[in-house]
Structure formats: C-alpha cells, structure tokens
VOBA-1610 file (N, C-alpha, C; in pm, whole numbers, padded with zeros to 5 digits, always signed):
BEGIN
Met+00625+01194-01124Met+00560+01155-01002Met+00518+01020-00997Leu+00508+00972-00879Leu+00470+00828-00872Leu+00317+00818-00847Arg+00266+00692-00876Arg+00125+00668-00862Arg+00126+00512-00838Tyr+00005+00475-00784Tyr-00024+00330-00750Tyr-00065+00270-00877Lys-00019+00144-00907Lys-00056+00078-01024Lys-00182+00004-00999Ile-00192-00041-00875Ile-00309-00130-00838Ile-00381-00059-00723Asn-00501-00117-00688Asn-00568-00073-00566Asn-00513-00159-00455Ile-00423-00101-00388Ile-00337-00180-00281Ile-00439-00230-00170Leu-00537-00152-00124Leu-00623-00191-00021Leu-00712-00309-00066Glu-00761-00308-00183Glu-00840-00410-00242Glu-00760-00544-00243Glu-00621-00527-00298Glu-00540-00652-00291Glu-00508-00705-00163Leu-00494-00615-00067Leu-00463-00665+00078Leu-00599-00731+00143Lys-00704-00674+00092Lys-00832-00733+00141Lys-00847-00881+00088Lys-00808-00899-00046Lys-00807-01034-00104Lys-00725-01122-00044Ala-00603-01075+00017Ala-00512-01147+00092Ala-00549-01189+00242Gly-00664-01129+00270Gly-00727-01153+00418Gly-00689-01038+00503Tyr-00634-00923+00457Tyr-00597-00821+00545Tyr-00692-00704+00525Ser-00802-00698+00595Ser-00893-00577+00590Ser-00828-00463+00666Ser-00875-00341+00638Ser-00842-00232+00709Ser-00850-00250+00854Tyr-00945-00304+00904Tyr-00989-00347+01051Tyr-00885-00431+01096Arg-00830-00539+01038Arg-00745-00629+01079Arg-00607-00563+01082Met-00577-00491+00980Met-00433-00425+00982Met-00424-00323+01101Arg-00543-00251+01132Arg-00539-00164+01246Arg-00513-00254+01383Gln-00600-00346+01403Gln-00605-00435+01512Gln-00471-00507+01529Glu-00407-00555+01425Glu-00285-00624+01449Glu-00158-00530+01430Lys-00180-00403+01406Lys-00080-00298+01394Lys+00021-00341+01282Val-00055-00394+01168Val+00035-00424+01041Val+00085-00309+00981Leu-00018-00200+00959Leu+00024-00063+00903Leu-00051+00039+00995Ala+00026+00148+01000Ala-00030+00264+01071Ala-00166+00312+00998Glu-00252+00375+01084Glu-00365+00433+01026Glu-00322+00546+00935Ser-00236+00626+00966Ser-00182+00732+00882Ser-00151+00670+00732Thr-00072+00560+00739Thr-00029+00493+00614Thr-00166+00440+00528Leu-00250+00389+00605Leu-00382+00343+00539Leu-00451+00454+00468Gln-00459+00576+00542Gln-00527+00693+00500Gln-00444+00733+00357Arg-00315+00754+00372Arg-00245+00791+00251Arg-00281+00704+00143Ile-00272+00573+00158Ile-00304+00490+00050Ile-00432+00506-00005Arg-00538+00527+00084Arg-00674+00569+00039Arg-00673+00688-00048Glu-00601+00781-00012Glu-00611+00903-00084Glu-00506+00899-00217Gly-00446+00803-00239Gly-00360+00772-00351Gly-00216+00850-00334Asn-00194+00888-00198Asn-00069+00953-00162Asn+00040+00847-00156Thr+00143+00858-00246Thr+00248+00762-00237Thr+00354+00790-00152Ser+00340+00878-00053Ser+00449+00922+00038Ser+00431+00837+00155Ile+00459+00705+00145Ile+00458+00615+00254Ile+00611+00563+00285Glu+00632+00518+00408Glu+00773+00488+00433Glu+00799+00357+00348Leu+00929+00328+00342Leu+00976+00223+00270Leu+00949+00087+00342Glu+00955+00101+00479Glu+00912-00007+00569Glu+00779-00051+00542Ser+00691+00042+00521Ser+00557+00005+00509Ser+00527-00054+00363Leu+00602+00003+00267Leu+00602-00070+00142Leu+00655-00214+00143Gly+00754-00228+00218Gly+00801-00370+00238Gly+00695-00467+00305Val+00630-00425+00401Val+00531-00490+00464Val+00416-00532+00369Ile+00377-00440+00279Ile+00282-00461+00182Ile+00330-00569+00072Cys+00453-00547+00029Cys+00520-00645-00063Cys+00528-00777+00004Asn+00558-00791+00119Asn+00566-00924+00180Asn+00424-00995+00196Ile+00329-00919+00227Ile+00180-00971+00232Ile+00152-01028+00088Leu+00163-00930-00018Leu+00116-00963-00147Leu+00223-01033-00226Arg+00344-01071-00170Arg+00446-01146-00243Arg+00469-01090-00374Cys+00505-00957-00376Cys+00545-00890-00492Cys+00653-00794-00463Gln+00706-00722-00589Gln+00805-00624-00576Gln+00745-00479-00566Pro+00818-00397-00519Pro+00774-00249-00523Pro+00729-00188-00659Gly+00794-00244-00757Gly+00749-00199-00900Gly+00623-00249-00929Asp+00573-00354-00862Asp+00445-00411-00896Asp+00325-00325-00843Leu+00372-00240-00744Leu+00281-00150-00678Leu+00269-00003-00732Val+00378+00063-00756Val+00384+00195-00791Val+00450+00206-00924Glu+00425+00306-00995Glu+00492+00343-01131Glu+00531+00486-01131Trp+00637+00514-01204Trp+00658+00667-01232Trp+00594+00710-01363Val+00531+00826-01349Val+00478+00894-01468Val+00513+01024-01473Glu+00535+01065-01601Glu+00596+01206-01632Glu+00475+01312-01589Asn+00514+01417-01532Asn+00414+01517-01496Asn+00368+01580-01640Ala+00240+01595-01636Ala+00170+01645-01761Ala+00172+01799-01754
//
C-alpha cells in the first residue's frame, strides 16, 4: 500500500499555498484536498505533478510503498 511520507498540506502551506488559496486559485480540487487530509493516496497523477511542481520535489519524496501488515 502507499502512504504519504510527509504532511503534504503543511508543506504546501509553508510554500505559501493554504487550502483557501488552493481552492480560490483552483490549484487543486477540493476532493483532492480532502483525500490528502484523510491520508488517501488515490489522487490523480496530474494533481501529484502539481504538488511536486509547487514543492520542487519528486513523487517519491511524497509517497512510499509499505508492505501490508
């Protein structure tokens, strides 16, 4: 299963992108923000690309695969 390695919303906020700003500027859909809040990694690759662009990182910096327990 996949899980987030970092708190994505916190890192976006540090980069100047609050949830409010992302909704207003339509950077990410509200459904995507909600999935991230819930720890749900089922987001579109396009959204992952937007996040990587803002944070200047690779997808592997955001998510990791862990073996099911």
